[in-house]
C-alpha atoms as an extended CHARMM CRD file, in Angstrom:
* protein
*
        92  EXT
         1         1  MET       CA            101.3430000000       90.6640000000      106.8180000000  PROA      1               0.0000000000
         2         2  LEU       CA            102.4410000000       93.2210000000      109.3600000000  PROA      2               0.0000000000
         3         3  ASP       CA            105.7010000000       93.4620000000      107.4520000000  PROA      3               0.0000000000
         4         4  GLU       CA            103.6260000000       94.6890000000      104.5000000000  PROA      4               0.0000000000
         5         5  SER       CA            104.1760000000       91.5980000000      102.3710000000  PROA      5               0.0000000000
         6         6  ALA       CA            101.2950000000       90.3710000000      100.2530000000  PROA      6               0.0000000000
         7         7  VAL       CA            100.2820000000       86.7630000000      100.8720000000  PROA      7               0.0000000000
         8         8  VAL       CA             98.4140000000       84.2680000000       98.7300000000  PROA      8               0.0000000000
         9         9  SER       CA             96.7760000000       81.4480000000      100.6640000000  PROA      9               0.0000000000
        10        10  LEU       CA             95.7290000000       77.9590000000       99.6050000000  PROA      10              0.0000000000
        11        11  CYS       CA             92.6230000000       76.9880000000      101.5570000000  PROA      11              0.0000000000
        12        12  GLY       CA             92.3650000000       73.3360000000      102.5190000000  PROA      12              0.0000000000
        13        13  GLU       CA             90.0350000000       71.0730000000      104.4690000000  PROA      13              0.0000000000
        14        14  ARG       CA             91.6990000000       71.2180000000      107.8900000000  PROA      14              0.0000000000
        15        15  PRO       CA             91.1330000000       74.1810000000      110.2020000000  PROA      15              0.0000000000
        16        16  VAL       CA             94.8100000000       75.1670000000      110.2000000000  PROA      16              0.0000000000
        17        17  SER       CA             94.7930000000       75.3130000000      106.4060000000  PROA      17              0.0000000000
        18        18  ARG       CA             91.9220000000       77.8060000000      106.5150000000  PROA      18              0.0000000000
        19        19  ALA       CA             93.7190000000       80.3770000000      108.6890000000  PROA      19              0.0000000000
        20        20  GLY       CA             94.8160000000       82.3430000000      105.6210000000  PROA      20              0.0000000000
        21        21  LEU       CA             91.2260000000       82.3710000000      104.3420000000  PROA      21              0.0000000000
        22        22  SER       CA             90.0410000000       83.8780000000      107.6150000000  PROA      22              0.0000000000
        23        23  GLN       CA             92.8300000000       86.4360000000      107.7920000000  PROA      23              0.0000000000
        24        24  LEU       CA             92.5690000000       87.5560000000      104.1780000000  PROA      24              0.0000000000
        25        25  ASN       CA             88.7750000000       87.8230000000      104.3910000000  PROA      25              0.0000000000
        26        26  ASN       CA             89.1000000000       89.9630000000      107.5170000000  PROA      26              0.0000000000
        27        27  LEU       CA             91.5610000000       92.1990000000      105.6780000000  PROA      27              0.0000000000
        28        28  GLY       CA             89.1830000000       92.6050000000      102.7410000000  PROA      28              0.0000000000
        29        29  LEU       CA             91.3970000000       90.5640000000      100.4160000000  PROA      29              0.0000000000
        30        30  PRO       CA             89.3980000000       87.4320000000       99.5630000000  PROA      30              0.0000000000
        31        31  GLU       CA             90.7540000000       87.5410000000       96.0110000000  PROA      31              0.0000000000
        32        32  LEU       CA             94.1090000000       86.3300000000       97.3970000000  PROA      32              0.0000000000
        33        33  VAL       CA             92.6200000000       83.0080000000       98.5580000000  PROA      33              0.0000000000
        34        34  ALA       CA             92.8650000000       79.9670000000       96.3020000000  PROA      34              0.0000000000
        35        35  PHE       CA             90.8880000000       76.7610000000       96.6560000000  PROA      35              0.0000000000
        36        36  THR       CA             92.9250000000       74.6440000000       94.2380000000  PROA      36              0.0000000000
        37        37  GLU       CA             96.6160000000       74.4360000000       93.4550000000  PROA      37              0.0000000000
        38        38  ASP       CA             95.9510000000       75.7470000000       89.9420000000  PROA      38              0.0000000000
        39        39  GLN       CA             94.1180000000       78.7760000000       91.3630000000  PROA      39              0.0000000000
        40        40  TYR       CA             97.0160000000       79.3690000000       93.7490000000  PROA      40              0.0000000000
        41        41  VAL       CA             99.5290000000       79.4820000000       90.9070000000  PROA      41              0.0000000000
        42        42  GLU       CA             97.2100000000       81.7060000000       88.8670000000  PROA      42              0.0000000000
        43        43  ILE       CA             96.6500000000       84.1940000000       91.7150000000  PROA      43              0.0000000000
        44        44  ALA       CA            100.3250000000       84.2690000000       92.7040000000  PROA      44              0.0000000000
        45        45  THR       CA            101.5090000000       84.7340000000       89.1130000000  PROA      45              0.0000000000
        46        46  LYS       CA             98.9750000000       87.4730000000       88.4270000000  PROA      46              0.0000000000
        47        47  LEU       CA             99.9010000000       89.2720000000       91.6380000000  PROA      47              0.0000000000
        48        48  ALA       CA            103.6440000000       88.9590000000       91.0380000000  PROA      48              0.0000000000
        49        49  ASN       CA            103.2230000000       90.5830000000       87.6330000000  PROA      49              0.0000000000
        50        50  ASP       CA            100.9680000000       93.3930000000       88.8660000000  PROA      50              0.0000000000
        51        51  ILE       CA            103.5100000000       95.8840000000       90.2350000000  PROA      51              0.0000000000
        52        52  PRO       CA            100.9460000000       98.6580000000       90.9030000000  PROA      52              0.0000000000
        53        53  ARG       CA             98.8050000000       96.1990000000       92.9170000000  PROA      53              0.0000000000
        54        54  LEU       CA            101.8290000000       95.0380000000       94.9130000000  PROA      54              0.0000000000
        55        55  LYS       CA            102.7250000000       98.6460000000       95.6920000000  PROA      55              0.0000000000
        56        56  GLU       CA             99.1490000000       99.3420000000       96.7690000000  PROA      56              0.0000000000
        57        57  LEU       CA             99.1230000000       96.2790000000       99.0280000000  PROA      57              0.0000000000
        58        58  ARG       CA            102.4690000000       97.2130000000      100.5780000000  PROA      58              0.0000000000
        59        59  ALA       CA            101.1540000000      100.7100000000      101.2290000000  PROA      59              0.0000000000
        60        60  THR       CA             97.8970000000       99.5400000000      102.8310000000  PROA      60              0.0000000000
        61        61  LEU       CA             98.4870000000       96.1550000000      104.5180000000  PROA      61              0.0000000000
        62        62  ARG       CA             99.6150000000       97.5220000000      107.8780000000  PROA      62              0.0000000000
        63        63  GLN       CA             96.6410000000       99.9100000000      108.0240000000  PROA      63              0.0000000000
        64        64  ARG       CA             94.2420000000       97.1390000000      106.9600000000  PROA      64              0.0000000000
        65        65  MET       CA             95.6220000000       94.9020000000      109.6990000000  PROA      65              0.0000000000
        66        66  GLU       CA             95.4930000000       97.5840000000      112.3780000000  PROA      66              0.0000000000
        67        67  LYS       CA             91.8480000000       98.3810000000      111.5510000000  PROA      67              0.0000000000
        68        68  SER       CA             90.7320000000       94.7560000000      111.2800000000  PROA      68              0.0000000000
        69        69  VAL       CA             89.0940000000       92.5660000000      113.8950000000  PROA      69              0.0000000000
        70        70  LEU       CA             92.3210000000       90.5580000000      113.8550000000  PROA      70              0.0000000000
        71        71  MET       CA             93.9360000000       93.2620000000      115.9870000000  PROA      71              0.0000000000
        72        72  ASP       CA             90.9240000000       93.8840000000      118.2280000000  PROA      72              0.0000000000
        73        73  GLY       CA             92.3040000000       92.3540000000      121.4160000000  PROA      73              0.0000000000
        74        74  PRO       CA             89.5170000000       92.9630000000      123.9780000000  PROA      74              0.0000000000
        75        75  PRO       CA             86.9700000000       90.6070000000      122.3330000000  PROA      75              0.0000000000
        76        76  PHE       CA             89.6070000000       87.8670000000      122.2250000000  PROA      76              0.0000000000
        77        77  ARG       CA             90.4180000000       88.3780000000      125.9150000000  PROA      77              0.0000000000
        78        78  ARG       CA             86.6960000000       88.2480000000      126.7790000000  PROA      78              0.0000000000
        79        79  THR       CA             86.3440000000       85.0000000000      124.8290000000  PROA      79              0.0000000000
        80        80  ASP       CA             89.4040000000       83.5570000000      126.5510000000  PROA      80              0.0000000000
        81        81  ARG       CA             87.9850000000       84.4100000000      130.0020000000  PROA      81              0.0000000000
        82        82  SER       CA             84.6080000000       82.9240000000      129.1060000000  PROA      82              0.0000000000
        83        83  LEU       CA             86.2140000000       79.6360000000      128.0310000000  PROA      83              0.0000000000
        84        84  ARG       CA             88.3220000000       79.1810000000      131.1770000000  PROA      84              0.0000000000
        85        85  PRO       CA             85.5580000000       77.4300000000      133.1420000000  PROA      85              0.0000000000
        86        86  LEU       CA             85.3470000000       74.9070000000      130.3000000000  PROA      86              0.0000000000
        87        87  ASP       CA             89.0930000000       74.2600000000      130.5610000000  PROA      87              0.0000000000
        88        88  VAL       CA             88.8030000000       73.6270000000      134.3080000000  PROA      88              0.0000000000
        89        89  ALA       CA             85.8340000000       71.2940000000      133.7700000000  PROA      89              0.0000000000
        90        90  ALA       CA             87.7400000000       69.3610000000      131.1120000000  PROA      90              0.0000000000
        91        91  VAL       CA             90.7150000000       68.8180000000      133.4080000000  PROA      91              0.0000000000
        92        92  ALA       CA             88.6180000000       67.8220000000      136.4390000000  PROA      92              0.0000000000
């Protein structure tokens, strides 16, 4: 998304298949998340045919990403430090 390309995501049951849901929600783009294959095709087709919307997304994706919690590094570093004792306990 940092390359300013719009993404449509198909949300599944496994955590890894919900990464797009989390990212798009944090970017304020929940309408680009599908929960069925039919929805995915519908969203992707609609987006591909909406040239003004694609232009708007290309113009704003980098700014959306930079302002989102996805790029807010300090909280992630704090979380990582707070989980280290758990890693040590798990290995011991």
